[in-house]
Backbone as XML, in Angstrom:
<?xml version="1.0"?>
<chain id="A" units="angstrom">
  <residue number="1" name="MET">
    <atom name="N" x="215.157" y="75.949" z="90.369"/>
    <atom name="CA" x="215.468" y="77.199" z="91.052"/>
    <atom name="C" x="214.495" y="77.434" z="92.213"/>
  </residue>
  <residue number="2" name="ASN">
    <atom name="N" x="213.232" y="77.156" z="91.999"/>
    <atom name="CA" x="212.233" y="77.365" z="93.038"/>
    <atom name="C" x="212.490" y="76.465" z="94.250"/>
  </residue>
  <residue number="3" name="GLU">
    <atom name="N" x="212.893" y="75.227" z="93.991"/>
    <atom name="CA" x="213.195" y="74.293" z="95.081"/>
    <atom name="C" x="214.406" y="74.763" z="95.889"/>
  </residue>
  <residue number="4" name="LYS">
    <atom name="N" x="215.404" y="75.328" z="95.208"/>
    <atom name="CA" x="216.585" y="75.854" z="95.904"/>
    <atom name="C" x="216.207" y="76.994" z="96.838"/>
  </residue>
  <residue number="5" name="LEU">
    <atom name="N" x="215.313" y="77.864" z="96.395"/>
    <atom name="CA" x="214.904" y="78.988" z="97.226"/>
    <atom name="C" x="214.130" y="78.515" z="98.460"/>
  </residue>
  <residue number="6" name="LYS">
    <atom name="N" x="213.324" y="77.480" z="98.300"/>
    <atom name="CA" x="212.606" y="76.923" z="99.448"/>
    <atom name="C" x="213.583" y="76.352" z="100.476"/>
  </residue>
  <residue number="7" name="ILE">
    <atom name="N" x="214.596" y="75.657" z="99.997"/>
    <atom name="CA" x="215.588" y="75.072" z="100.901"/>
    <atom name="C" x="216.386" y="76.174" z="101.605"/>
  </residue>
  <residue number="8" name="ILE">
    <atom name="N" x="216.751" y="77.220" z="100.877"/>
    <atom name="CA" x="217.513" y="78.329" z="101.465"/>
    <atom name="C" x="216.664" y="79.060" z="102.502"/>
  </residue>
  <residue number="9" name="ALA">
    <atom name="N" x="215.376" y="79.267" z="102.215"/>
    <atom name="CA" x="214.496" y="79.934" z="103.175"/>
    <atom name="C" x="214.340" y="79.095" z="104.442"/>
  </residue>
  <residue number="10" name="LYS">
    <atom name="N" x="214.165" y="77.792" z="104.258"/>
    <atom name="CA" x="214.041" y="76.903" z="105.424"/>
    <atom name="C" x="215.333" y="76.909" z="106.238"/>
  </residue>
  <residue number="11" name="ALA">
    <atom name="N" x="216.473" y="76.879" z="105.570"/>
    <atom name="CA" x="217.760" y="76.905" z="106.268"/>
    <atom name="C" x="217.960" y="78.235" z="106.993"/>
  </residue>
  <residue number="12" name="GLY">
    <atom name="N" x="217.492" y="79.344" z="106.398"/>
    <atom name="CA" x="217.593" y="80.640" z="107.061"/>
    <atom name="C" x="216.782" y="80.702" z="108.340"/>
  </residue>
  <residue number="13" name="ILE">
    <atom name="N" x="215.578" y="80.109" z="108.308"/>
    <atom name="CA" x="214.754" y="80.055" z="109.511"/>
    <atom name="C" x="215.428" y="79.198" z="110.579"/>
  </residue>
  <residue number="14" name="GLU">
    <atom name="N" x="215.989" y="78.063" z="110.178"/>
    <atom name="CA" x="216.688" y="77.198" z="111.129"/>
    <atom name="C" x="217.922" y="77.889" z="111.703"/>
  </residue>
  <residue number="15" name="LEU">
    <atom name="N" x="218.628" y="78.641" z="110.871"/>
    <atom name="CA" x="219.799" y="79.388" z="111.347"/>
    <atom name="C" x="219.374" y="80.420" z="112.389"/>
  </residue>
  <residue number="16" name="PHE">
    <atom name="N" x="218.307" y="81.153" z="112.104"/>
    <atom name="CA" x="217.821" y="82.169" z="113.024"/>
    <atom name="C" x="217.409" y="81.543" z="114.354"/>
  </residue>
  <residue number="17" name="CYS">
    <atom name="N" x="216.681" y="80.444" z="114.309"/>
    <atom name="CA" x="216.259" y="79.761" z="115.541"/>
    <atom name="C" x="217.466" y="79.227" z="116.313"/>
  </residue>
  <residue number="18" name="GLY">
    <atom name="N" x="218.422" y="78.664" z="115.599"/>
    <atom name="CA" x="219.635" y="78.165" z="116.243"/>
    <atom name="C" x="220.426" y="79.271" z="116.910"/>
  </residue>
  <residue number="19" name="LEU">
    <atom name="N" x="220.526" y="80.421" z="116.255"/>
    <atom name="CA" x="221.240" y="81.553" z="116.848"/>
    <atom name="C" x="220.513" y="82.083" z="118.076"/>
  </residue>
  <residue number="20" name="LEU">
    <atom name="N" x="219.184" y="82.076" z="118.046"/>
    <atom name="CA" x="218.427" y="82.494" z="119.230"/>
    <atom name="C" x="218.695" y="81.577" z="120.411"/>
  </residue>
  <residue number="21" name="ILE">
    <atom name="N" x="218.748" y="80.268" z="120.142"/>
    <atom name="CA" x="219.008" y="79.308" z="121.216"/>
    <atom name="C" x="220.418" y="79.471" z="121.760"/>
  </residue>
  <residue number="22" name="VAL">
    <atom name="N" x="221.388" y="79.613" z="120.873"/>
    <atom name="CA" x="222.783" y="79.748" z="121.311"/>
    <atom name="C" x="222.976" y="81.013" z="122.127"/>
  </residue>
  <residue number="23" name="THR">
    <atom name="N" x="222.440" y="82.135" z="121.667"/>
    <atom name="CA" x="222.666" y="83.386" z="122.390"/>
    <atom name="C" x="221.801" y="83.504" z="123.637"/>
  </residue>
  <residue number="24" name="SER">
    <atom name="N" x="220.794" y="82.637" z="123.788"/>
    <atom name="CA" x="220.041" y="82.663" z="125.042"/>
    <atom name="C" x="220.852" y="82.031" z="126.173"/>
  </residue>
  <residue number="25" name="TYR">
    <atom name="N" x="221.776" y="81.128" z="125.835"/>
    <atom name="CA" x="222.624" y="80.485" z="126.833"/>
    <atom name="C" x="223.959" y="81.194" z="127.016"/>
  </residue>
  <residue number="26" name="LEU">
    <atom name="N" x="224.417" y="81.872" z="125.996"/>
    <atom name="CA" x="225.712" y="82.551" z="126.052"/>
    <atom name="C" x="225.515" y="84.053" z="125.925"/>
  </residue>
  <residue number="27" name="ASP">
    <atom name="N" x="226.438" y="84.813" z="126.451"/>
    <atom name="CA" x="226.394" y="86.266" z="126.301"/>
    <atom name="C" x="227.267" y="86.738" z="125.141"/>
  </residue>
  <residue number="28" name="HIS">
    <atom name="N" x="227.612" y="85.840" z="124.275"/>
    <atom name="CA" x="228.486" y="86.140" z="123.138"/>
    <atom name="C" x="227.630" y="86.301" z="121.876"/>
  </residue>
  <residue number="29" name="TYR">
    <atom name="N" x="227.730" y="87.455" z="121.229"/>
    <atom name="CA" x="226.909" y="87.729" z="120.053"/>
    <atom name="C" x="227.706" y="87.675" z="118.751"/>
  </residue>
  <residue number="30" name="GLY">
    <atom name="N" x="228.898" y="87.115" z="118.790"/>
    <atom name="CA" x="229.717" y="86.969" z="117.588"/>
    <atom name="C" x="229.076" y="86.130" z="116.499"/>
  </residue>
  <residue number="31" name="PRO">
    <atom name="N" x="228.366" y="85.051" z="116.854"/>
    <atom name="CA" x="227.721" y="84.250" z="115.808"/>
    <atom name="C" x="226.667" y="85.017" z="114.998"/>
  </residue>
  <residue number="32" name="TRP">
    <atom name="N" x="226.088" y="86.075" z="115.568"/>
    <atom name="CA" x="225.106" y="86.867" z="114.825"/>
    <atom name="C" x="225.756" y="87.635" z="113.681"/>
  </residue>
  <residue number="33" name="ILE">
    <atom name="N" x="227.041" y="87.829" z="113.748"/>
    <atom name="CA" x="227.755" y="88.495" z="112.648"/>
    <atom name="C" x="228.300" y="87.452" z="111.677"/>
  </residue>
  <residue number="34" name="TYR">
    <atom name="N" x="228.951" y="86.457" z="112.211"/>
    <atom name="CA" x="229.657" y="85.478" z="111.381"/>
    <atom name="C" x="228.706" y="84.554" z="110.611"/>
  </residue>
  <residue number="35" name="CYS">
    <atom name="N" x="227.764" y="83.963" z="111.296"/>
    <atom name="CA" x="226.902" y="82.942" z="110.673"/>
    <atom name="C" x="226.043" y="83.468" z="109.523"/>
  </residue>
  <residue number="36" name="PRO">
    <atom name="N" x="225.372" y="84.625" z="109.656"/>
    <atom name="CA" x="224.596" y="85.111" z="108.507"/>
    <atom name="C" x="225.452" y="85.465" z="107.288"/>
  </residue>
  <residue number="37" name="VAL">
    <atom name="N" x="226.677" y="85.922" z="107.527"/>
    <atom name="CA" x="227.558" y="86.235" z="106.391"/>
    <atom name="C" x="227.935" y="84.955" z="105.641"/>
  </residue>
  <residue number="38" name="ILE">
    <atom name="N" x="228.320" y="83.930" z="106.375"/>
    <atom name="CA" x="228.667" y="82.657" z="105.741"/>
    <atom name="C" x="227.450" y="82.044" z="105.067"/>
  </residue>
  <residue number="39" name="PHE">
    <atom name="N" x="226.284" y="82.141" z="105.706"/>
    <atom name="CA" x="225.046" y="81.620" z="105.125"/>
    <atom name="C" x="224.704" y="82.348" z="103.826"/>
  </residue>
  <residue number="40" name="THR">
    <atom name="N" x="224.881" y="83.665" z="103.803"/>
    <atom name="CA" x="224.595" y="84.447" z="102.602"/>
    <atom name="C" x="225.527" y="84.065" z="101.465"/>
  </residue>
  <residue number="41" name="VAL">
    <atom name="N" x="226.803" y="83.905" z="101.764"/>
    <atom name="CA" x="227.758" y="83.485" z="100.734"/>
    <atom name="C" x="227.387" y="82.111" z="100.178"/>
  </residue>
  <residue number="42" name="ALA">
    <atom name="N" x="227.031" y="81.183" z="101.058"/>
    <atom name="CA" x="226.647" y="79.844" z="100.615"/>
    <atom name="C" x="225.348" y="79.879" z="99.811"/>
  </residue>
  <residue number="43" name="ALA">
    <atom name="N" x="224.405" y="80.735" z="100.212"/>
    <atom name="CA" x="223.145" y="80.839" z="99.475"/>
    <atom name="C" x="223.368" y="81.407" z="98.078"/>
  </residue>
  <residue number="44" name="PHE">
    <atom name="N" x="224.187" y="82.456" z="97.975"/>
    <atom name="CA" x="224.484" y="83.013" z="96.653"/>
    <atom name="C" x="225.207" y="82.000" z="95.773"/>
  </residue>
  <residue number="45" name="ARG">
    <atom name="N" x="226.090" y="81.230" z="96.394"/>
    <atom name="CA" x="226.795" y="80.210" z="95.616"/>
    <atom name="C" x="225.834" y="79.127" z="95.144"/>
  </residue>
  <residue number="46" name="THR">
    <atom name="N" x="224.834" y="78.797" z="95.931"/>
    <atom name="CA" x="223.847" y="77.802" z="95.535"/>
    <atom name="C" x="222.959" y="78.321" z="94.414"/>
  </residue>
  <residue number="47" name="ILE">
    <atom name="N" x="222.538" y="79.566" z="94.508"/>
    <atom name="CA" x="221.646" y="80.135" z="93.496"/>
    <atom name="C" x="222.389" y="80.412" z="92.192"/>
  </residue>
  <residue number="48" name="PHE">
    <atom name="N" x="223.555" y="81.005" z="92.280"/>
    <atom name="CA" x="224.327" y="81.388" z="91.091"/>
    <atom name="C" x="225.552" y="80.497" z="90.946"/>
  </residue>
  <residue number="49" name="GLU">
    <atom name="N" x="225.355" y="79.195" z="90.934"/>
    <atom name="CA" x="226.484" y="78.269" z="90.928"/>
    <atom name="C" x="227.327" y="78.352" z="89.662"/>
  </residue>
  <residue number="50" name="GLY">
    <atom name="N" x="226.770" y="78.817" z="88.573"/>
    <atom name="CA" x="227.535" y="78.936" z="87.344"/>
    <atom name="C" x="228.452" y="80.145" z="87.315"/>
  </residue>
  <residue number="51" name="TYR">
    <atom name="N" x="228.167" y="81.123" z="88.164"/>
    <atom name="CA" x="228.916" y="82.371" z="88.134"/>
    <atom name="C" x="229.889" y="82.538" z="89.298"/>
  </residue>
  <residue number="52" name="ILE">
    <atom name="N" x="229.595" y="81.915" z="90.417"/>
    <atom name="CA" x="230.431" y="82.093" z="91.607"/>
    <atom name="C" x="231.217" y="80.811" z="91.857"/>
  </residue>
  <residue number="53" name="ASP">
    <atom name="N" x="232.512" y="80.935" z="91.790"/>
    <atom name="CA" x="233.410" y="79.814" z="91.992"/>
    <atom name="C" x="233.911" y="79.823" z="93.436"/>
  </residue>
  <residue number="54" name="LEU">
    <atom name="N" x="234.145" y="78.662" z="93.997"/>
    <atom name="CA" x="234.612" y="78.570" z="95.380"/>
    <atom name="C" x="235.973" y="79.223" z="95.547"/>
  </residue>
  <residue number="55" name="THR">
    <atom name="N" x="236.838" y="79.097" z="94.560"/>
    <atom name="CA" x="238.161" y="79.729" z="94.628"/>
    <atom name="C" x="238.026" y="81.244" z="94.672"/>
  </residue>
  <residue number="56" name="LEU">
    <atom name="N" x="237.109" y="81.789" z="93.895"/>
    <atom name="CA" x="236.872" y="83.230" z="93.903"/>
    <atom name="C" x="236.366" y="83.688" z="95.262"/>
  </residue>
  <residue number="57" name="ILE">
    <atom name="N" x="235.470" y="82.934" z="95.855"/>
    <atom name="CA" x="234.941" y="83.286" z="97.171"/>
    <atom name="C" x="236.056" y="83.280" z="98.209"/>
  </residue>
  <residue number="58" name="MET">
    <atom name="N" x="236.889" y="82.244" z="98.185"/>
    <atom name="CA" x="237.980" y="82.156" z="99.153"/>
    <atom name="C" x="238.962" y="83.316" z="98.973"/>
  </residue>
  <residue number="59" name="PHE">
    <atom name="N" x="239.261" y="83.691" z="97.733"/>
    <atom name="CA" x="240.168" y="84.800" z="97.476"/>
    <atom name="C" x="239.581" y="86.111" z="97.992"/>
  </residue>
  <residue number="60" name="ILE">
    <atom name="N" x="238.305" y="86.349" z="97.712"/>
    <atom name="CA" x="237.665" y="87.590" z="98.154"/>
    <atom name="C" x="237.605" y="87.657" z="99.674"/>
  </residue>
  <residue number="61" name="LEU">
    <atom name="N" x="237.240" y="86.558" z="100.324"/>
    <atom name="CA" x="237.191" y="86.549" z="101.784"/>
    <atom name="C" x="238.573" y="86.755" z="102.401"/>
  </residue>
  <residue number="62" name="ALA">
    <atom name="N" x="239.581" y="86.094" z="101.863"/>
    <atom name="CA" x="240.939" y="86.261" z="102.390"/>
    <atom name="C" x="241.421" y="87.700" z="102.209"/>
  </residue>
  <residue number="63" name="TYR">
    <atom name="N" x="241.131" y="88.281" z="101.043"/>
    <atom name="CA" x="241.529" y="89.665" z="100.779"/>
    <atom name="C" x="240.822" y="90.618" z="101.733"/>
  </residue>
  <residue number="64" name="GLN">
    <atom name="N" x="239.520" y="90.431" z="101.935"/>
    <atom name="CA" x="238.765" y="91.322" z="102.805"/>
    <atom name="C" x="239.220" y="91.211" z="104.268"/>
  </residue>
  <residue number="65" name="ILE">
    <atom name="N" x="239.498" y="89.999" z="104.714"/>
    <atom name="CA" x="239.967" y="89.815" z="106.088"/>
    <atom name="C" x="241.330" y="90.465" z="106.279"/>
  </residue>
  <residue number="66" name="GLN">
    <atom name="N" x="242.219" y="90.267" z="105.320"/>
    <atom name="CA" x="243.545" y="90.873" z="105.407"/>
    <atom name="C" x="243.432" y="92.397" z="105.378"/>
  </residue>
  <residue number="67" name="ASN">
    <atom name="N" x="242.591" y="92.925" z="104.527"/>
    <atom name="CA" x="242.410" y="94.366" z="104.433"/>
    <atom name="C" x="241.829" y="94.922" z="105.732"/>
  </residue>
  <residue number="68" name="PHE">
    <atom name="N" x="240.887" y="94.210" z="106.332"/>
    <atom name="CA" x="240.307" y="94.636" z="107.599"/>
    <atom name="C" x="241.349" y="94.671" z="108.707"/>
  </residue>
  <residue number="69" name="ILE">
    <atom name="N" x="242.191" y="93.651" z="108.780"/>
    <atom name="CA" x="243.220" y="93.593" z="109.824"/>
    <atom name="C" x="244.228" y="94.719" z="109.658"/>
  </residue>
  <residue number="70" name="VAL">
    <atom name="N" x="244.648" y="94.970" z="108.437"/>
    <atom name="CA" x="245.610" y="96.051" z="108.185"/>
    <atom name="C" x="244.997" y="97.398" z="108.564"/>
  </residue>
  <residue number="71" name="ASN">
    <atom name="N" x="243.757" y="97.635" z="108.170"/>
    <atom name="CA" x="243.113" y="98.910" z="108.511"/>
    <atom name="C" x="242.861" y="99.035" z="110.008"/>
  </residue>
  <residue number="72" name="LEU">
    <atom name="N" x="242.556" y="97.941" z="110.673"/>
    <atom name="CA" x="242.357" y="97.972" z="112.108"/>
    <atom name="C" x="243.641" y="98.315" z="112.848"/>
  </residue>
  <residue number="73" name="ILE">
    <atom name="N" x="244.744" y="97.722" z="112.431"/>
    <atom name="CA" x="246.044" y="98.026" z="113.044"/>
    <atom name="C" x="246.416" y="99.484" z="112.773"/>
  </residue>
  <residue number="74" name="ASP">
    <atom name="N" x="246.184" y="99.949" z="111.555"/>
    <atom name="CA" x="246.481" y="101.331" z="111.205"/>
    <atom name="C" x="245.631" y="102.295" z="112.051"/>
  </residue>
  <residue number="75" name="PHE">
    <atom name="N" x="244.363" y="101.973" z="112.222"/>
    <atom name="CA" x="243.474" y="102.807" z="113.022"/>
    <atom name="C" x="243.886" y="102.798" z="114.489"/>
  </residue>
  <residue number="76" name="ALA">
    <atom name="N" x="244.306" y="101.657" z="115.008"/>
    <atom name="CA" x="244.649" y="101.540" z="116.415"/>
    <atom name="C" x="245.928" y="102.298" z="116.758"/>
  </residue>
  <residue number="77" name="PHE">
    <atom name="N" x="246.898" y="102.286" z="115.858"/>
    <atom name="CA" x="248.182" y="102.913" z="116.184"/>
    <atom name="C" x="248.318" y="104.343" z="115.688"/>
  </residue>
  <residue number="78" name="PHE">
    <atom name="N" x="247.557" y="104.725" z="114.684"/>
    <atom name="CA" x="247.708" y="106.075" z="114.150"/>
    <atom name="C" x="246.385" y="106.789" z="114.208"/>
  </residue>
</chain>
């Protein structure tokens, strides 16, 4: 468990540095939202691999995205 946390911390630092480099060249800040969310999901799956199934993650993400789109359309038109 301790080794997994070290790897996740190192990967988080690399992700942060990579995002700084990417956004220094581009004016697009979308990766600052998307990448940490995906990284967090992957980190939780690595730490709690016995409890979090990939199928469950995909179902929850698909449900949340669909719910967001429906609410966004509802907000935009009404």
